[in-house]
C-alpha positions in Angstrom: 0.0 0.0 0.2 1.4 3.3 -0.3 1.5 5.8 1.6 -0.9 8.5 1.5 0.0 12.5 0.5 -1.7 15.6 2.1 -3.3 18.1 0.0 0.1 20.4 0.7 2.1 17.9 -1.2 0.1 17.0 -3.9 0.2 21.0 -4.3 3.5 20.8 -4.9 3.8 22.6 -1.4 5.6 22.5 1.7 4.6 23.2 4.9 7.5 23.7 7.5 7.5 24.9 10.9 8.0 28.8 11.0 10.7 30.9 12.8 9.3 32.0 16.3 11.5 35.0 15.7 10.0 35.7 12.8 6.1 34.8 14.1 3.8 36.6 16.6 3.0 34.1 19.0 -0.8 33.2 19.5 -1.7 31.8 23.4 -5.3 30.7 22.7 -7.6 30.4 25.7 -5.4 29.3 28.1 -8.6 30.1 31.1 -9.0 28.2 34.0 -12.1 26.4 32.9 -10.2 24.2 31.6 -7.7 23.4 34.4 -11.0 22.0 36.4 -14.4 21.0 36.5 -17.2 20.1 33.4 -14.4 21.5 30.8 -11.1 20.3 32.0 -8.8 18.8 29.5 -7.0 15.6 29.2 -3.3 16.8 29.6 -4.4 19.8 30.5 -1.5 20.3 33.0 1.4 19.1 30.2 -0.1 21.1 27.7 -0.4 24.2 29.8 3.6 23.6 30.6 4.2 23.4 27.1 2.6 26.5 26.2 4.8 28.4 29.2 7.6 26.9 27.6 6.8 28.7 24.2 5.5 31.8 26.2 9.1 31.9 27.9 11.3 31.4 24.6 9.0 33.9 23.0 9.2 36.5 25.7 13.3 35.8 25.4 13.4 36.5 22.1 11.5 39.6 22.2 8.6 38.7 19.6 5.2 39.9 20.0 2.6 37.1 21.9 -1.0 37.9 21.9 -2.9 36.6 24.6 -6.5 34.9 23.4 -10.0 35.1 25.6 -13.2 33.6 25.1 -15.8 35.2 26.4 -19.4 34.0 27.1 -20.9 36.1 29.2 -21.4 36.8 33.0 -21.7 33.3 35.4 -21.0 31.5 32.3 -18.1 28.7 31.9 -16.4 31.4 30.0 -17.0 34.6 32.3 -13.7 36.7 31.5 -14.5 38.9 34.2 -14.8 35.9 36.6 -12.6 33.1 38.1 -13.3 30.5 35.7 -13.0 32.6 32.3 -9.8 34.1 33.4 -6.6 33.3 31.6 -4.6 30.2 34.0 -1.8 32.1 36.3 1.5 30.5 34.7 0.6 32.2 31.3 -0.3 34.9 31.9 -0.3 38.2 30.3 2.7 40.7 31.7 3.4 44.0 30.8 1.9 45.4 27.8 0.9 41.8 26.2 -2.4 42.3 24.6 -5.4 40.2 25.3 -8.2 39.7 22.6 -11.7 38.7 23.8 -13.4 36.7 21.2 -17.2 35.4 20.9 -16.4 32.9 18.7 -14.0 30.1 18.0 -12.1 31.9 15.2 -9.8 34.1 17.5 -10.0 36.1 14.1 -13.9 36.5 14.0 -15.4 39.7 14.6 -12.5 41.0 16.7 -9.4 43.1 15.7 -6.8 40.3 15.3 -6.0 40.3 12.4 -5.3 44.5 12.5 -3.1 44.1 15.4 -1.1 41.1 13.5 -0.8 43.6 10.0 0.2 46.6 12.5 3.3 44.6 13.6 4.3 43.2 10.0 3.5 39.8 11.4 2.0 37.0 8.8 3.6 34.0 10.7 2.0 32.6 13.7 2.7 30.1 16.1 -0.2 28.7 17.7 -0.8 27.3 21.1 -3.9 26.7 23.5 -7.2 25.0 23.7 -9.1 23.2 22.7 -7.0 21.7 19.8 -10.3 20.1 18.1 -12.0 23.8 18.7 -10.6 27.1 18.8 -6.8 25.9 18.2 -8.6 24.1 15.1 -11.1 27.1 13.5 -8.3 30.0 14.5 -6.0 28.1 12.4 -8.4 28.2 9.2 -9.5 31.3 10.0 -5.5 32.7 9.6 -4.9 30.5 6.5 -8.1 32.2 4.7 -6.3 35.7 6.0 -2.7 34.4 4.0 -1.2 33.8 7.5 1.9 31.0 7.7 1.2 28.8 10.9 2.5 26.5 13.1 1.2 24.5 15.9 2.7 23.1 18.7 1.0 19.7 19.5 2.0 19.6 23.0 0.8 22.9 24.0 -3.1 22.1 22.9 -5.6 19.7 24.7 -8.6 18.5 24.6 -11.4 16.5 25.9 -13.2 13.0 25.5 -16.4 13.8 23.3 -20.0 11.1 22.6 -19.5 9.9 19.3 -22.7 10.0 16.7 -23.4 6.5 17.5 -23.3 6.4 21.3 -19.5 5.5 22.3 -16.8 8.1 23.2 -14.1 9.5 21.1 -11.2 9.5 23.3 -9.4 13.2 23.9 -6.3 11.4 22.1 -7.9 10.3 19.2 -9.9 13.6 18.7 -6.7 15.9 18.9 -4.5 13.5 17.1 -7.3 13.8 14.2 -7.8 17.4 14.5 -4.1 18.2 13.8 -3.5 15.9 11.5 -6.5 17.0 9.6 -4.9 20.6 9.8 -1.4 19.2 8.2 -3.1 18.3 5.4 -3.0 22.0 4.3 -3.7 24.6 7.0 -0.9 24.7 8.9 2.6 22.7 9.9 2.3 21.3 13.6 5.4 20.3 15.6 5.6 18.2 19.0 7.2 21.4 21.0 8.8 24.7 20.7 12.0 22.9 20.6 10.9 21.6 16.9 10.8 25.4 15.8 13.9 26.4 13.6 
């Protein structure tokens, strides 16, 4: 059996990891709601540690860092004014690092994220955060539509088990892998850790 090819390969394209030095780091929805309770993600502590490693590296390189937080309003699991919607302390913004508040899975949808990146002159993105199958996925696809070259750090993302259409359970590890494989078909380059960036 021949090895399957990605759409990128069939189109003669090569999805290569971007250099963090030439990129902006997007920290997507690294919020407390994912650390415990009904939205706790599988492997979230490891992913948050990896996200922190990427954040530390970006700060050392003095590259643009943009935090993104999902807001679903007062009393919700994503209440950015409350504890659950706050960005987790290990990766919270410091100094003049901006935070984009969004209401949709795609971080570019009805936010000024694209404008901020354009003002910075950045067209390369490194993405970390939560959840792999939802907001990381949607933001990467939105970035492609806008012409960005995107790399996702796999170990710095996480998701959760989900019910399947036939009443079974799809394990978070399988959902995460499928989501990242789908993105690597054409949308983004996927690397394991920040150490894999050039």
